[in-house]
Structures are given as structure tokens and as C-alpha cells.
Rosetta silent file (secondary structure, phi, psi, omega in degrees, C-alpha in Angstrom):
SEQUENCE: XXXXXXXXXXXXXXXXXXXXXXXXXXXXXXXXXXXXXXXXXXXXXXXXXXXXXXXXXXXXXXXXXXXXXXXXXXXXXXXXXXXXXXXXXXXXXXXXXXXXXXXXXXXXXXXXXXXXXXX
SCORE:     score description
SCORE:     0.000 S_00000001
   1 L     0.000  141.229  179.483   26.260   13.591    8.865 S_00000001
   2 L   -73.872  146.262  175.217   23.400   11.222    8.117 S_00000001
   3 L   -78.859  155.309 -179.059   24.196    7.647    7.231 S_00000001
   4 L   -69.001  143.209  176.762   23.251    6.445    3.773 S_00000001
   5 L   -71.058  167.861  177.533   19.898    4.689    3.476 S_00000001
   6 L   -62.500  151.983  178.595   19.804    1.044    2.430 S_00000001
   7 L   -57.684  132.342  179.067   20.336    0.386   -1.269 S_00000001
   8 L   -62.932  138.215 -176.841   17.050    0.773   -3.149 S_00000001
   9 L   -72.609  -11.171 -177.765   15.780   -2.646   -4.281 S_00000001
  10 L    77.821 -161.028  178.601   14.991   -1.432   -7.813 S_00000001
  11 L    81.495   18.116  177.702   12.078   -2.860   -9.752 S_00000001
  12 L   -82.031  123.673 -178.299   10.452    0.485  -10.607 S_00000001
  13 L   -56.115  129.682  176.102    8.512    0.075  -13.876 S_00000001
  14 L    78.201    6.367 -177.966   10.193    1.930  -16.747 S_00000001
  15 L  -130.704  115.437 -178.668   13.227    2.949  -14.668 S_00000001
  16 L   -58.211  141.748 -178.390   16.493    0.991  -14.876 S_00000001
  17 H   -56.840  -35.988 -179.693   17.708   -0.292  -11.512 S_00000001
  18 H   -62.946  -34.635  178.016   21.094    1.460  -11.927 S_00000001
  19 H   -73.342  -44.310 -179.827   19.290    4.812  -12.166 S_00000001
  20 H   -59.250  -45.862 -176.928   16.988    4.018   -9.248 S_00000001
  21 H   -65.663  -35.693  177.196   19.866    3.043   -6.968 S_00000001
  22 H   -71.556  -43.798 -177.535   21.780    6.241   -7.761 S_00000001
  23 H   -63.929  -30.928 -177.603   18.708    8.468   -7.422 S_00000001
  24 L  -109.667   36.328  178.619   17.871    6.981   -4.019 S_00000001
  25 L   -83.585   -1.365  175.797   21.383    6.870   -2.584 S_00000001
  26 L  -142.178  168.671  177.387   20.299    9.460    0.020 S_00000001
  27 L   -62.852  145.138 -178.315   17.069   10.291    1.830 S_00000001
  28 E  -151.354  142.880  168.454   14.515   11.907   -0.434 S_00000001
  29 E  -117.354  129.453 -176.340   11.015   13.322   -0.393 S_00000001
  30 E  -131.790  143.413  177.598    9.485   13.539   -3.841 S_00000001
  31 E  -145.721  147.938 -179.906    6.216   14.925   -5.168 S_00000001
  32 E   178.969 -156.487 -176.159    4.905   15.437   -8.666 S_00000001
  33 E  -124.757  135.067  176.801    2.451   14.458  -11.375 S_00000001
  34 E  -114.788  114.424 -177.744    2.043   11.085  -13.072 S_00000001
  35 L   -86.813   -8.295 -176.181    0.319   11.293  -16.445 S_00000001
  36 L   112.844 -171.745  179.555    0.347    7.541  -16.999 S_00000001
  37 L   135.521 -119.779 -174.212    2.581    5.479  -19.192 S_00000001
  38 L   -65.446  -21.835  176.609    4.342    2.238  -18.308 S_00000001
  39 L  -115.636  125.697 -179.101    1.888    1.618  -15.469 S_00000001
  40 L   -69.068  118.343  178.466   -1.815    1.724  -16.240 S_00000001
  41 L  -166.812  151.160  171.417   -3.418    4.369  -14.036 S_00000001
  42 L   -67.829  152.171  179.356   -5.547    7.472  -14.285 S_00000001
  43 L   -57.509  140.319  179.554   -3.441   10.653  -14.012 S_00000001
  44 E  -152.386  160.632  170.637   -2.592   11.559  -10.418 S_00000001
  45 E   -93.789  149.338 -176.898   -0.384   13.675   -8.220 S_00000001
  46 E  -136.802  162.216  174.724    1.944   11.747   -5.912 S_00000001
  47 E  -155.656  132.515  178.852    4.147   12.165   -2.872 S_00000001
  48 E  -150.165  170.553  176.066    6.532    9.721   -1.228 S_00000001
  49 E  -132.545  145.738  173.855    9.638    9.417    0.930 S_00000001
  50 E  -135.986  133.663  -10.400   12.609    7.056    0.659 S_00000001
  51 L   -68.928  150.723 -175.583   13.454    5.249    2.777 S_00000001
  52 L   -77.941  120.183  178.859    9.917    5.153    4.074 S_00000001
  53 L   -74.086  155.538  176.228    9.741    5.643    7.857 S_00000001
  54 L   -55.054  137.425  176.025    7.421    3.565   10.013 S_00000001
  55 L    89.890   -9.445 -177.731    3.918    5.000   10.114 S_00000001
  56 H   -59.271  -47.445 -179.206    4.106    6.967    6.864 S_00000001
  57 H   -60.216  -25.574 -178.696    1.296    5.056    5.094 S_00000001
  58 H   -90.762   -0.899 -177.454   -1.020    5.695    8.053 S_00000001
  59 L   -60.314  144.514  174.452   -0.311    9.437    8.191 S_00000001
  60 L   -84.745  117.138  179.657   -3.253   11.820    8.088 S_00000001
  61 L  -127.184  162.206 -179.375   -2.807   13.975    5.000 S_00000001
  62 L   -78.274  123.044  167.036   -4.969   16.476    3.166 S_00000001
  63 L    75.458  -36.640 -174.059   -7.099   15.093    0.354 S_00000001
  64 L   -89.740 -175.228  176.230   -5.019   12.131   -0.782 S_00000001
  65 E  -143.540  154.820  177.895   -4.760    8.492    0.188 S_00000001
  66 E   -82.241  128.983  179.089   -1.899    6.044    0.489 S_00000001
  67 E  -104.395  113.953 -177.899   -1.795    3.623   -2.430 S_00000001
  68 L   -63.182  -34.952 -178.866   -0.222    0.288   -1.457 S_00000001
  69 L   -63.983  -45.313 -179.273    0.455   -0.640   -5.091 S_00000001
  70 L   -87.432  -19.078 -179.520    2.519    2.473   -5.775 S_00000001
  71 L    70.592   34.004 -177.624    3.826    2.809   -2.202 S_00000001
  72 E  -155.491  166.096  173.158    3.017    6.509   -2.084 S_00000001
  73 E   -78.558  140.725  178.924    0.274    9.004   -1.413 S_00000001
  74 E  -130.955  152.084  176.243   -1.837    9.784   -4.467 S_00000001
  75 E  -140.602  117.674 -175.436   -4.414   12.413   -5.328 S_00000001
  76 E   -60.871  135.442  176.805   -6.430   11.971   -8.525 S_00000001
  77 H   -56.516  -41.959 -178.910   -5.972   14.658  -11.156 S_00000001
  78 H   -61.230  -36.382  179.162   -9.736   14.617  -11.746 S_00000001
  79 H   -67.147  -41.639  178.267  -10.360   15.374   -8.065 S_00000001
  80 H   -65.921  -44.880 -178.591   -8.004   18.364   -8.152 S_00000001
  81 H   -60.424  -33.638 -177.978   -9.479   19.609  -11.397 S_00000001
  82 H   -85.222   -7.721 -176.805  -13.005   19.495   -9.952 S_00000001
  83 L   -69.364  152.793  175.834  -12.075   21.337   -6.734 S_00000001
  84 L   -62.438  -36.529  179.080  -13.301   24.868   -6.038 S_00000001
  85 L  -133.447   82.678 -176.318   -9.673   25.918   -5.497 S_00000001
  86 H   -57.303  -38.837 -179.445   -7.390   23.396   -7.252 S_00000001
  87 H   -61.625  -45.091 -179.615   -4.200   25.300   -6.367 S_00000001
  88 H   -65.696  -41.816  179.695   -5.025   25.284   -2.664 S_00000001
  89 H   -60.257  -46.687 -178.083   -6.021   21.612   -2.713 S_00000001
  90 H   -66.577  -42.082  177.899   -2.794   20.570   -4.393 S_00000001
  91 H   -61.970  -42.314  178.498   -0.627   22.703   -2.110 S_00000001
  92 H   -63.104  -41.083  177.676   -2.344   21.239    0.975 S_00000001
  93 H   -61.215  -53.004 -178.230   -1.785   17.701   -0.343 S_00000001
  94 H   -62.783  -43.400 -178.099    1.898   18.289   -1.078 S_00000001
  95 H   -66.057  -42.580 -177.570    2.562   20.175    2.166 S_00000001
  96 H   -68.529  -35.795  178.581    0.786   17.638    4.370 S_00000001
  97 H   -71.977  -38.574  175.803    2.578   14.661    2.808 S_00000001
  98 H   -64.385  -44.747  179.224    5.950   16.407    3.112 S_00000001
  99 H   -56.658  -46.657  179.904    5.217   17.343    6.741 S_00000001
 100 H   -61.703  -45.893 -178.951    4.381   13.718    7.561 S_00000001
 101 H   -61.927  -51.745 -176.169    7.504   12.446    5.782 S_00000001
 102 H   -64.920  -39.333 -179.699    9.931   14.959    7.312 S_00000001
 103 H   -69.096  -46.354 -179.108    8.529   14.597   10.832 S_00000001
 104 H   -66.843  -31.679  178.695    8.482   10.781   10.819 S_00000001
 105 L   -81.710   -6.486  179.980   12.003   10.665    9.347 S_00000001
 106 L    59.006   42.729  176.232   13.116   13.124   12.055 S_00000001
 107 L   -72.063  150.665  175.053   14.715   15.473    9.533 S_00000001
 108 L   -80.530   84.603 -172.755   16.242   18.704   10.820 S_00000001
 109 H   -63.820  -34.691  179.197   13.577   20.816    9.157 S_00000001
 110 H   -61.808  -34.161 -179.970   14.998   24.125   10.398 S_00000001
 111 H   -81.569  -23.442 -174.425   18.245   23.352    8.580 S_00000001
 112 H   -95.435  -30.811 -168.679   16.568   22.072    5.414 S_00000001
 113 L   -99.938  147.932  178.127   13.654   24.405    4.755 S_00000001
 114 L  -133.302  156.106  173.243   13.527   27.953    3.435 S_00000001
 115 L   -68.421  144.215  178.165   10.749   30.435    2.813 S_00000001
 116 L   -57.857  144.936  177.426    9.635   30.475   -0.834 S_00000001
 117 L   -98.752  133.387  179.995   11.398   33.041   -2.990 S_00000001
 118 L   -63.457  144.843  178.813    9.189   35.279   -5.126 S_00000001
 119 L   -66.388    0.000    0.000    9.599   34.724   -8.877 S_00000001
């Protein structure tokens, strides 16, 4: 069994520390869409890992870039929207950031991952 990661320090804008500490009480890879809100930013897709393994910010990923302010990889919504194949671009971004996270964290990917199930 994996040991628990260090307690999350909190301080996430718009998210109470008690929620943050519970949500990050185990290793996690997260990806999604940020429309804006409590933090001023243009809409973007994001991907991160907690706790962040050494070398994650320097990882080579498809299309996105690591944002030091947010502590995660970001890909501008406008860039995806303007792409010839937005679905493919977004999938490549999410897959490449997950691959970097899981490999650097030395997760047992064979035990964790499954083939997608058709809807």
C-alpha cells in the first residue's frame, strides 16, 4: 500500500483548506477546464498531479505549457478552439500530461489503467 502524501498546504483560491486537505489526502492526477472566476485568467484546460514529483514542470507535453502561478500545465481554450482538430489536440494534451505525471510518480500504471469503455 502506498503511504499517504504530505498534508496539502491549502491556500487554493475559492476552496476552503479543509476541503483541499481532504481532497488531496492521496495521490491524484487531475485534468479539466477552468472557465475563470476567483482567479483572473482567460479560460483554459489544466492538468496537474499532487504531490508533484520532481521534474514534472519540465516534462515535454503536447501543446500546453507549465504555468508557475497555477502550478499546473495549461492549454488556452482559444488555442484549442482554433485548432484544426480540437478533440485530438485536447486528448493529446491530457494524455501527455497524465503520462508524465504517472511515470514520474512511478505509479503502477498496469494496475491503475483500463481501456475506455464505449458509451
